[in-house]
Gaussian input, Z-matrix of N, CA and C with variables (Angstrom, degrees):
# hf/3-21g

backbone

0 1
 N
 C     1     B1
 C     2     B2     1     A1
 N     3     B3     2     A2     1     D1
 C     4     B4     3     A3     2     D2
 C     5     B5     4     A4     3     D3
 N     6     B6     5     A5     4     D4
 C     7     B7     6     A6     5     D5
 C     8     B8     7     A7     6     D6
 N     9     B9     8     A8     7     D7
 C    10    B10     9     A9     8     D8
 C    11    B11    10    A10     9     D9
 N    12    B12    11    A11    10    D10
 C    13    B13    12    A12    11    D11
 C    14    B14    13    A13    12    D12
 N    15    B15    14    A14    13    D13
 C    16    B16    15    A15    14    D14
 C    17    B17    16    A16    15    D15
 N    18    B18    17    A17    16    D16
 C    19    B19    18    A18    17    D17
 C    20    B20    19    A19    18    D18
 N    21    B21    20    A20    19    D19
 C    22    B22    21    A21    20    D20
 C    23    B23    22    A22    21    D21
 N    24    B24    23    A23    22    D22
 C    25    B25    24    A24    23    D23
 C    26    B26    25    A25    24    D24
 N    27    B27    26    A26    25    D25
 C    28    B28    27    A27    26    D26
 C    29    B29    28    A28    27    D27
 N    30    B30    29    A29    28    D28
 C    31    B31    30    A30    29    D29
 C    32    B32    31    A31    30    D30
 N    33    B33    32    A32    31    D31
 C    34    B34    33    A33    32    D32
 C    35    B35    34    A34    33    D33
 N    36    B36    35    A35    34    D34
 C    37    B37    36    A36    35    D35
 C    38    B38    37    A37    36    D36
 N    39    B39    38    A38    37    D37
 C    40    B40    39    A39    38    D38
 C    41    B41    40    A40    39    D39
 N    42    B42    41    A41    40    D40
 C    43    B43    42    A42    41    D41
 C    44    B44    43    A43    42    D42
 N    45    B45    44    A44    43    D43
 C    46    B46    45    A45    44    D44
 C    47    B47    46    A46    45    D45
 N    48    B48    47    A47    46    D46
 C    49    B49    48    A48    47    D47
 C    50    B50    49    A49    48    D48
 N    51    B51    50    A50    49    D49
 C    52    B52    51    A51    50    D50
 C    53    B53    52    A52    51    D51
 N    54    B54    53    A53    52    D52
 C    55    B55    54    A54    53    D53
 C    56    B56    55    A55    54    D54
 N    57    B57    56    A56    55    D55
 C    58    B58    57    A57    56    D56
 C    59    B59    58    A58    57    D57
 N    60    B60    59    A59    58    D58
 C    61    B61    60    A60    59    D59
 C    62    B62    61    A61    60    D60
 N    63    B63    62    A62    61    D61
 C    64    B64    63    A63    62    D62
 C    65    B65    64    A64    63    D63
 N    66    B66    65    A65    64    D64
 C    67    B67    66    A66    65    D65
 C    68    B68    67    A67    66    D66
 N    69    B69    68    A68    67    D67
 C    70    B70    69    A69    68    D68
 C    71    B71    70    A70    69    D69
 N    72    B72    71    A71    70    D70
 C    73    B73    72    A72    71    D71
 C    74    B74    73    A73    72    D72
 N    75    B75    74    A74    73    D73
 C    76    B76    75    A75    74    D74
 C    77    B77    76    A76    75    D75
 N    78    B78    77    A77    76    D76
 C    79    B79    78    A78    77    D77
 C    80    B80    79    A79    78    D78
 N    81    B81    80    A80    79    D79
 C    82    B82    81    A81    80    D80
 C    83    B83    82    A82    81    D81
 N    84    B84    83    A83    82    D82
 C    85    B85    84    A84    83    D83
 C    86    B86    85    A85    84    D84
 N    87    B87    86    A86    85    D85
 C    88    B88    87    A87    86    D86
 C    89    B89    88    A88    87    D87
 N    90    B90    89    A89    88    D88
 C    91    B91    90    A90    89    D89
 C    92    B92    91    A91    90    D90
 N    93    B93    92    A92    91    D91
 C    94    B94    93    A93    92    D92
 C    95    B95    94    A94    93    D93
 N    96    B96    95    A95    94    D94
 C    97    B97    96    A96    95    D95
 C    98    B98    97    A97    96    D96
 N    99    B99    98    A98    97    D97
 C   100   B100    99    A99    98    D98
 C   101   B101   100   A100    99    D99
 N   102   B102   101   A101   100   D100
 C   103   B103   102   A102   101   D101
 C   104   B104   103   A103   102   D102
 N   105   B105   104   A104   103   D103
 C   106   B106   105   A105   104   D104
 C   107   B107   106   A106   105   D105
 N   108   B108   107   A107   106   D106
 C   109   B109   108   A108   107   D107
 C   110   B110   109   A109   108   D108
 N   111   B111   110   A110   109   D109
 C   112   B112   111   A111   110   D110
 C   113   B113   112   A112   111   D111
 N   114   B114   113   A113   112   D112
 C   115   B115   114   A114   113   D113
 C   116   B116   115   A115   114   D114
 N   117   B117   116   A116   115   D115
 C   118   B118   117   A117   116   D116
 C   119   B119   118   A118   117   D117
 N   120   B120   119   A119   118   D118
 C   121   B121   120   A120   119   D119
 C   122   B122   121   A121   120   D120
 N   123   B123   122   A122   121   D121
 C   124   B124   123   A123   122   D122
 C   125   B125   124   A124   123   D123
 N   126   B126   125   A125   124   D124
 C   127   B127   126   A126   125   D125
 C   128   B128   127   A127   126   D126
 N   129   B129   128   A128   127   D127
 C   130   B130   129   A129   128   D128
 C   131   B131   130   A130   129   D129
 N   132   B132   131   A131   130   D130
 C   133   B133   132   A132   131   D131
 C   134   B134   133   A133   132   D132
 N   135   B135   134   A134   133   D133
 C   136   B136   135   A135   134   D134
 C   137   B137   136   A136   135   D135
 N   138   B138   137   A137   136   D136
 C   139   B139   138   A138   137   D137
 C   140   B140   139   A139   138   D138
 N   141   B141   140   A140   139   D139
 C   142   B142   141   A141   140   D140
 C   143   B143   142   A142   141   D141
 N   144   B144   143   A143   142   D142
 C   145   B145   144   A144   143   D143
 C   146   B146   145   A145   144   D144
 N   147   B147   146   A146   145   D145
 C   148   B148   147   A147   146   D146
 C   149   B149   148   A148   147   D147
 N   150   B150   149   A149   148   D148
 C   151   B151   150   A150   149   D149
 C   152   B152   151   A151   150   D150
 N   153   B153   152   A152   151   D151
 C   154   B154   153   A153   152   D152
 C   155   B155   154   A154   153   D153
 N   156   B156   155   A155   154   D154
 C   157   B157   156   A156   155   D155
 C   158   B158   157   A157   156   D156
 N   159   B159   158   A158   157   D157
 C   160   B160   159   A159   158   D158
 C   161   B161   160   A160   159   D159
 N   162   B162   161   A161   160   D160
 C   163   B163   162   A162   161   D161
 C   164   B164   163   A163   162   D162
 N   165   B165   164   A164   163   D163
 C   166   B166   165   A165   164   D164
 C   167   B167   166   A166   165   D165
 N   168   B168   167   A167   166   D166
 C   169   B169   168   A168   167   D167
 C   170   B170   169   A169   168   D168
 N   171   B171   170   A170   169   D169
 C   172   B172   171   A171   170   D170
 C   173   B173   172   A172   171   D171
 N   174   B174   173   A173   172   D172
 C   175   B175   174   A174   173   D173
 C   176   B176   175   A175   174   D174
 N   177   B177   176   A176   175   D175
 C   178   B178   177   A177   176   D176
 C   179   B179   178   A178   177   D177
 N   180   B180   179   A179   178   D178
 C   181   B181   180   A180   179   D179
 C   182   B182   181   A181   180   D180
 N   183   B183   182   A182   181   D181
 C   184   B184   183   A183   182   D182
 C   185   B185   184   A184   183   D183
 N   186   B186   185   A185   184   D184
 C   187   B187   186   A186   185   D185
 C   188   B188   187   A187   186   D186
 N   189   B189   188   A188   187   D187
 C   190   B190   189   A189   188   D188
 C   191   B191   190   A190   189   D189
 N   192   B192   191   A191   190   D190
 C   193   B193   192   A192   191   D191
 C   194   B194   193   A193   192   D192
 N   195   B195   194   A194   193   D193
 C   196   B196   195   A195   194   D194
 C   197   B197   196   A196   195   D195
 N   198   B198   197   A197   196   D196
 C   199   B199   198   A198   197   D197
 C   200   B200   199   A199   198   D198
 N   201   B201   200   A200   199   D199
 C   202   B202   201   A201   200   D200
 C   203   B203   202   A202   201   D201
 N   204   B204   203   A203   202   D202
 C   205   B205   204   A204   203   D203
 C   206   B206   205   A205   204   D204
 N   207   B207   206   A206   205   D205
 C   208   B208   207   A207   206   D206
 C   209   B209   208   A208   207   D207
 N   210   B210   209   A209   208   D208
 C   211   B211   210   A210   209   D209
 C   212   B212   211   A211   210   D210
 N   213   B213   212   A212   211   D211
 C   214   B214   213   A213   212   D212
 C   215   B215   214   A214   213   D213
 N   216   B216   215   A215   214   D214
 C   217   B217   216   A216   215   D215
 C   218   B218   217   A217   216   D216
 N   219   B219   218   A218   217   D217
 C   220   B220   219   A219   218   D218
 C   221   B221   220   A220   219   D219
 N   222   B222   221   A221   220   D220
 C   223   B223   222   A222   221   D221
 C   224   B224   223   A223   222   D222
 N   225   B225   224   A224   223   D223
 C   226   B226   225   A225   224   D224
 C   227   B227   226   A226   225   D225
 N   228   B228   227   A227   226   D226
 C   229   B229   228   A228   227   D227
 C   230   B230   229   A229   228   D228
 N   231   B231   230   A230   229   D229
 C   232   B232   231   A231   230   D230
 C   233   B233   232   A232   231   D231
 N   234   B234   233   A233   232   D232
 C   235   B235   234   A234   233   D233
 C   236   B236   235   A235   234   D234
 N   237   B237   236   A236   235   D235
 C   238   B238   237   A237   236   D236
 C   239   B239   238   A238   237   D237
 N   240   B240   239   A239   238   D238
 C   241   B241   240   A240   239   D239
 C   242   B242   241   A241   240   D240

   B1=1.4515
   B2=1.5133
   B3=1.3309
   B4=1.4457
   B5=1.5297
   B6=1.3242
   B7=1.4554
   B8=1.5330
   B9=1.2976
   B10=1.4778
   B11=1.5231
   B12=1.3480
   B13=1.4490
   B14=1.5293
   B15=1.2999
   B16=1.4529
   B17=1.5090
   B18=1.3068
   B19=1.4626
   B20=1.5068
   B21=1.3086
   B22=1.4593
   B23=1.5108
   B24=1.3345
   B25=1.4552
   B26=1.5348
   B27=1.3396
   B28=1.4549
   B29=1.5161
   B30=1.3327
   B31=1.4828
   B32=1.5322
   B33=1.3300
   B34=1.4533
   B35=1.5325
   B36=1.3160
   B37=1.4664
   B38=1.5168
   B39=1.3273
   B40=1.4803
   B41=1.5384
   B42=1.3399
   B43=1.4561
   B44=1.5182
   B45=1.3367
   B46=1.4665
   B47=1.5101
   B48=1.3235
   B49=1.4607
   B50=1.5081
   B51=1.3140
   B52=1.4755
   B53=1.5176
   B54=1.3258
   B55=1.4724
   B56=1.5229
   B57=1.2934
   B58=1.4766
   B59=1.5217
   B60=1.3310
   B61=1.4668
   B62=1.5227
   B63=1.3193
   B64=1.4819
   B65=1.5156
   B66=1.3037
   B67=1.4830
   B68=1.5363
   B69=1.3044
   B70=1.4715
   B71=1.5173
   B72=1.3320
   B73=1.4609
   B74=1.5228
   B75=1.3429
   B76=1.4592
   B77=1.5179
   B78=1.3198
   B79=1.4574
   B80=1.5335
   B81=1.3247
   B82=1.4568
   B83=1.5102
   B84=1.3359
   B85=1.4621
   B86=1.5233
   B87=1.3044
   B88=1.4570
   B89=1.5337
   B90=1.3298
   B91=1.4655
   B92=1.5105
   B93=1.3287
   B94=1.4514
   B95=1.5327
   B96=1.3540
   B97=1.4648
   B98=1.5072
   B99=1.3037
   B100=1.4527
   B101=1.5096
   B102=1.3549
   B103=1.4560
   B104=1.5425
   B105=1.3080
   B106=1.4779
   B107=1.5278
   B108=1.3167
   B109=1.4813
   B110=1.5147
   B111=1.3431
   B112=1.4586
   B113=1.5355
   B114=1.3132
   B115=1.4465
   B116=1.5436
   B117=1.3066
   B118=1.4613
   B119=1.5248
   B120=1.3230
   B121=1.4630
   B122=1.5219
   B123=1.3192
   B124=1.4776
   B125=1.5128
   B126=1.3110
   B127=1.4803
   B128=1.5181
   B129=1.3566
   B130=1.4599
   B131=1.5296
   B132=1.3139
   B133=1.4563
   B134=1.5421
   B135=1.3089
   B136=1.4763
   B137=1.5266
   B138=1.3308
   B139=1.4723
   B140=1.5418
   B141=1.3212
   B142=1.4798
   B143=1.5377
   B144=1.3081
   B145=1.4675
   B146=1.5285
   B147=1.3312
   B148=1.4563
   B149=1.5183
   B150=1.3505
   B151=1.4625
   B152=1.5253
   B153=1.3305
   B154=1.4774
   B155=1.5221
   B156=1.3169
   B157=1.4675
   B158=1.5350
   B159=1.3033
   B160=1.4760
   B161=1.5401
   B162=1.3310
   B163=1.4678
   B164=1.5271
   B165=1.3087
   B166=1.4542
   B167=1.5288
   B168=1.3347
   B169=1.4682
   B170=1.5294
   B171=1.3103
   B172=1.4721
   B173=1.5287
   B174=1.3179
   B175=1.4636
   B176=1.5293
   B177=1.3273
   B178=1.4657
   B179=1.5260
   B180=1.3189
   B181=1.4743
   B182=1.5206
   B183=1.3233
   B184=1.4650
   B185=1.5383
   B186=1.3210
   B187=1.4749
   B188=1.5317
   B189=1.3135
   B190=1.4712
   B191=1.5195
   B192=1.3333
   B193=1.4607
   B194=1.5205
   B195=1.3077
   B196=1.4608
   B197=1.5262
   B198=1.3204
   B199=1.4696
   B200=1.5138
   B201=1.3232
   B202=1.4668
   B203=1.5228
   B204=1.3387
   B205=1.4652
   B206=1.5375
   B207=1.3021
   B208=1.4759
   B209=1.5104
   B210=1.3008
   B211=1.4481
   B212=1.5276
   B213=1.3263
   B214=1.4636
   B215=1.5257
   B216=1.3357
   B217=1.4520
   B218=1.5270
   B219=1.3235
   B220=1.4665
   B221=1.5189
   B222=1.3334
   B223=1.4594
   B224=1.5220
   B225=1.3181
   B226=1.4521
   B227=1.5212
   B228=1.3239
   B229=1.4588
   B230=1.5201
   B231=1.3098
   B232=1.4640
   B233=1.5114
   B234=1.3195
   B235=1.4589
   B236=1.5155
   B237=1.3327
   B238=1.4360
   B239=1.5276
   B240=1.3045
   B241=1.4658
   B242=1.4973
   A1=107.64
   A2=115.12
   A3=119.46
   A4=111.47
   A5=116.00
   A6=122.17
   A7=109.76
   A8=114.75
   A9=122.83
   A10=113.35
   A11=115.76
   A12=119.75
   A13=110.10
   A14=116.81
   A15=122.26
   A16=108.40
   A17=116.96
   A18=122.58
   A19=110.13
   A20=116.50
   A21=120.04
   A22=111.50
   A23=118.27
   A24=121.23
   A25=111.67
   A26=118.00
   A27=119.12
   A28=115.73
   A29=115.51
   A30=119.72
   A31=108.84
   A32=116.99
   A33=118.65
   A34=112.19
   A35=115.79
   A36=120.61
   A37=112.86
   A38=116.74
   A39=119.97
   A40=112.08
   A41=117.20
   A42=119.89
   A43=112.32
   A44=116.72
   A45=120.13
   A46=110.50
   A47=116.98
   A48=120.14
   A49=111.80
   A50=117.50
   A51=121.10
   A52=109.72
   A53=116.47
   A54=120.53
   A55=110.56
   A56=117.42
   A57=121.17
   A58=110.25
   A59=116.12
   A60=119.76
   A61=113.68
   A62=116.46
   A63=120.88
   A64=112.85
   A65=117.01
   A66=120.70
   A67=112.09
   A68=118.88
   A69=119.39
   A70=111.94
   A71=117.26
   A72=120.53
   A73=109.69
   A74=116.91
   A75=119.25
   A76=111.81
   A77=117.36
   A78=120.14
   A79=110.77
   A80=116.21
   A81=120.26
   A82=110.75
   A83=116.50
   A84=119.44
   A85=112.13
   A86=116.54
   A87=120.12
   A88=110.97
   A89=116.65
   A90=119.76
   A91=110.63
   A92=116.71
   A93=121.32
   A94=112.98
   A95=116.27
   A96=120.07
   A97=113.52
   A98=118.29
   A99=122.05
   A100=111.46
   A101=116.28
   A102=122.53
   A103=112.44
   A104=116.12
   A105=123.00
   A106=112.85
   A107=118.05
   A108=121.36
   A109=111.22
   A110=117.28
   A111=120.76
   A112=110.64
   A113=116.59
   A114=119.54
   A115=111.39
   A116=117.15
   A117=119.70
   A118=109.62
   A119=117.70
   A120=120.49
   A121=110.32
   A122=116.63
   A123=119.71
   A124=110.92
   A125=117.12
   A126=120.99
   A127=110.66
   A128=117.13
   A129=120.41
   A130=109.92
   A131=117.06
   A132=120.68
   A133=110.63
   A134=116.66
   A135=120.84
   A136=109.48
   A137=116.36
   A138=120.42
   A139=112.12
   A140=117.26
   A141=120.70
   A142=110.81
   A143=117.44
   A144=122.10
   A145=110.30
   A146=116.21
   A147=119.67
   A148=113.66
   A149=115.96
   A150=122.91
   A151=109.53
   A152=116.42
   A153=121.26
   A154=111.87
   A155=116.45
   A156=121.62
   A157=111.07
   A158=116.41
   A159=120.20
   A160=112.40
   A161=116.87
   A162=121.42
   A163=111.99
   A164=117.29
   A165=121.79
   A166=111.54
   A167=115.23
   A168=119.82
   A169=108.43
   A170=115.88
   A171=120.39
   A172=109.53
   A173=117.02
   A174=120.12
   A175=111.46
   A176=116.44
   A177=119.99
   A178=111.39
   A179=116.92
   A180=119.81
   A181=110.30
   A182=116.68
   A183=120.44
   A184=110.39
   A185=116.44
   A186=120.14
   A187=110.87
   A188=117.18
   A189=121.07
   A190=109.98
   A191=114.72
   A192=119.66
   A193=113.14
   A194=117.09
   A195=119.64
   A196=112.70
   A197=117.51
   A198=122.49
   A199=112.18
   A200=117.29
   A201=121.57
   A202=109.76
   A203=116.47
   A204=117.95
   A205=110.47
   A206=116.20
   A207=120.29
   A208=113.50
   A209=117.93
   A210=123.07
   A211=113.54
   A212=117.77
   A213=120.66
   A214=113.06
   A215=117.10
   A216=120.46
   A217=111.40
   A218=118.47
   A219=121.38
   A220=110.83
   A221=117.68
   A222=121.73
   A223=113.03
   A224=116.97
   A225=120.53
   A226=111.66
   A227=114.91
   A228=121.69
   A229=108.46
   A230=115.61
   A231=119.18
   A232=108.39
   A233=116.40
   A234=120.90
   A235=108.55
   A236=118.10
   A237=119.77
   A238=111.74
   A239=115.64
   A240=119.76
   A241=111.91
   D1=127.17
   D2=-179.55
   D3=-82.82
   D4=144.61
   D5=177.70
   D6=-82.48
   D7=143.56
   D8=170.87
   D9=53.83
   D10=45.34
   D11=173.00
   D12=-76.57
   D13=-22.49
   D14=176.91
   D15=-99.49
   D16=123.52
   D17=-178.44
   D18=-135.94
   D19=169.31
   D20=176.22
   D21=-67.58
   D22=-17.08
   D23=178.41
   D24=-78.47
   D25=-29.04
   D26=-176.75
   D27=-116.29
   D28=5.18
   D29=-177.69
   D30=-143.33
   D31=129.91
   D32=176.20
   D33=-67.67
   D34=147.69
   D35=179.29
   D36=-57.34
   D37=-25.94
   D38=179.63
   D39=-60.82
   D40=-23.40
   D41=178.77
   D42=-68.92
   D43=-24.84
   D44=178.47
   D45=-58.91
   D46=-45.01
   D47=-178.27
   D48=-65.84
   D49=-33.91
   D50=178.86
   D51=-66.31
   D52=-50.93
   D53=-177.08
   D54=-67.39
   D55=-49.13
   D56=-178.21
   D57=-63.74
   D58=-34.35
   D59=178.00
   D60=-64.57
   D61=-22.70
   D62=179.21
   D63=-80.24
   D64=-21.58
   D65=-169.43
   D66=-60.09
   D67=-51.42
   D68=-177.30
   D69=-61.81
   D70=-39.75
   D71=178.63
   D72=-64.89
   D73=-42.60
   D74=180.00
   D75=-67.11
   D76=-34.57
   D77=174.94
   D78=-60.82
   D79=-39.90
   D80=177.21
   D81=-66.58
   D82=-43.67
   D83=179.59
   D84=-61.06
   D85=-48.27
   D86=-176.32
   D87=-66.53
   D88=-34.95
   D89=176.27
   D90=-63.72
   D91=-31.40
   D92=178.61
   D93=-85.34
   D94=-1.10
   D95=178.67
   D96=84.55
   D97=16.00
   D98=-178.62
   D99=-97.50
   D100=133.24
   D101=170.09
   D102=56.21
   D103=38.34
   D104=-169.97
   D105=-57.77
   D106=-53.54
   D107=-173.89
   D108=-62.40
   D109=-45.57
   D110=-179.25
   D111=-63.63
   D112=-41.83
   D113=-179.20
   D114=-67.59
   D115=-39.70
   D116=177.10
   D117=-59.60
   D118=-43.50
   D119=179.59
   D120=-64.77
   D121=-37.08
   D122=176.83
   D123=-65.29
   D124=-43.07
   D125=177.63
   D126=-58.73
   D127=-45.63
   D128=178.73
   D129=-61.06
   D130=-41.17
   D131=-178.41
   D132=-65.68
   D133=-44.50
   D134=178.95
   D135=-60.07
   D136=-45.74
   D137=-177.99
   D138=-70.49
   D139=-21.11
   D140=179.04
   D141=-80.53
   D142=-13.50
   D143=-175.94
   D144=-114.06
   D145=104.39
   D146=-179.38
   D147=-56.84
   D148=-27.30
   D149=177.40
   D150=-51.89
   D151=-40.82
   D152=178.77
   D153=-94.29
   D154=-45.20
   D155=-175.71
   D156=-54.45
   D157=-39.27
   D158=-178.22
   D159=-66.49
   D160=-13.89
   D161=177.73
   D162=-87.63
   D163=-11.71
   D164=-176.61
   D165=-89.75
   D166=150.41
   D167=173.80
   D168=-79.11
   D169=163.14
   D170=177.22
   D171=-59.97
   D172=-35.66
   D173=178.67
   D174=-64.98
   D175=-42.99
   D176=177.91
   D177=-64.01
   D178=-43.23
   D179=178.05
   D180=-60.12
   D181=-44.57
   D182=179.63
   D183=-62.01
   D184=-38.79
   D185=178.56
   D186=-63.76
   D187=-45.34
   D188=177.79
   D189=-60.24
   D190=-49.20
   D191=-177.73
   D192=-62.44
   D193=-27.64
   D194=-177.87
   D195=-65.66
   D196=-18.14
   D197=178.26
   D198=-96.43
   D199=-1.58
   D200=-176.58
   D201=-112.81
   D202=154.23
   D203=176.19
   D204=-65.13
   D205=155.95
   D206=-179.75
   D207=-54.94
   D208=-31.86
   D209=-176.30
   D210=-98.13
   D211=22.59
   D212=-176.04
   D213=-55.45
   D214=-34.73
   D215=-176.64
   D216=-69.75
   D217=-14.19
   D218=176.69
   D219=-63.75
   D220=-21.54
   D221=178.58
   D222=-76.57
   D223=-9.97
   D224=-177.26
   D225=-84.94
   D226=142.16
   D227=175.98
   D228=-128.76
   D229=151.35
   D230=171.78
   D231=-72.98
   D232=149.10
   D233=176.23
   D234=-66.14
   D235=131.07
   D236=179.23
   D237=-61.53
   D238=144.92
   D239=179.82
   D240=-78.72

């Protein structure tokens, strides 16, 4: 998974509200055992993109990370030049 594929240059700011608006619902779903794998991948993707991650509170980030393995960021790669 590449880091920071979503940027202000290629994504309108309005997308932030859409993605961030999904987080609380997805936290509820995953806590209930629903759609676990897809939500974990989405959490990793959100956290890999500073465009979205910077919109989250520390509490939200900690909640997302609580469902991921400690080494989840090892899956991230820089975009090739």
